[in-house]
SEDRENDO-871160 format. One line per 10 residues: number of its first residue (from 0); for each residue x, y, z of C-alpha. Coordinates in steps of 0.1 Angstrom, whole numbers, always signed. Layout:
BEGIN
NUM = X/Y/Z ~ ... $
//
This chain:
BEGIN
0 = +519/-50/+1759 ~ +535/-48/+1792 ~ +561/-74/+1798 ~ +579/-76/+1833 ~ +604/-97/+1849 ~ +593/-109/+1883 ~ +610/-126/+1911 ~ +602/-161/+1917 ~ +583/-168/+1951 ~ +565/-197/+1967 $
10 = +531/-184/+1953 ~ +545/-186/+1914 ~ +574/-212/+1915 ~ +553/-242/+1907 ~ +535/-225/+1875 ~ +571/-215/+1865 ~ +580/-252/+1866 ~ +548/-261/+1847 ~ +560/-240/+1816 ~ +577/-261/+1790 $
20 = +596/-256/+1759 ~ +587/-273/+1726 ~ +597/-308/+1723 ~ +623/-301/+1696 ~ +639/-277/+1720 ~ +642/-297/+1749 ~ +678/-310/+1739 ~ +690/-272/+1741 ~ +678/-259/+1773 ~ +675/-272/+1811 $
30 = +641/-274/+1827 ~ +630/-242/+1848 ~ +632/-262/+1876 ~ +668/-277/+1871 ~ +678/-237/+1865 ~ +660/-228/+1897 ~ +681/-253/+1917 ~ +712/-241/+1899 ~ +702/-205/+1911 ~ +698/-216/+1945 $
40 = +733/-232/+1946 ~ +748/-198/+1931 ~ +730/-172/+1951 ~ +741/-138/+1943 ~ +753/-149/+1908 ~ +725/-166/+1891 ~ +694/-145/+1890 ~ +659/-161/+1879 ~ +631/-145/+1869 ~ +592/-152/+1856 $
50 = +583/-133/+1824 ~ +550/-120/+1826 ~ +530/-101/+1801 ~ +499/-82/+1808 ~ +499/-100/+1841 ~ +503/-136/+1827 ~ +534/-159/+1833 ~ +547/-165/+1799 ~ +581/-178/+1803 ~ +614/-180/+1825 $
60 = +648/-164/+1820 ~ +681/-166/+1840 ~ +713/-146/+1838 ~ +745/-146/+1858 ~ +769/-122/+1870 ~ +807/-126/+1865 ~ +820/-109/+1896 ~ +858/-98/+1899 ~ +869/-80/+1929 ~ +900/-69/+1944 $
70 = +914/-47/+1974 ~ +935/-17/+1970 ~ +951/+12/+1993 ~ +945/+46/+1987 ~ +969/+74/+1995 ~ +960/+74/+2032 ~ +964/+36/+2034 ~ +927/+28/+2036 ~ +920/-3/+2021 ~ +890/-5/+1996 $
80 = +872/-32/+1978 ~ +866/-26/+1941 ~ +839/-47/+1924 ~ +834/-52/+1887 ~ +803/-69/+1875 ~ +802/-82/+1839 ~ +767/-92/+1825 $
//
């Protein structure tokens, strides 16, 4: 079995929106379309993907980065930004 996370594109977006969870799970999770809209509003933070198994779309996942950054000066008074990413 070959499992891949593939970026959502115009070519596979509607297929992803068509994926549904079991009716007894709907109360626990947002629809793929709602999650996609949230990702568009949070570019660079939310990362949505289609899940493929052996070339067939079987699911959707999304994770987010929690970004923390600060600027510091080194011994030569050069400013540098340090970015920490927590997944």
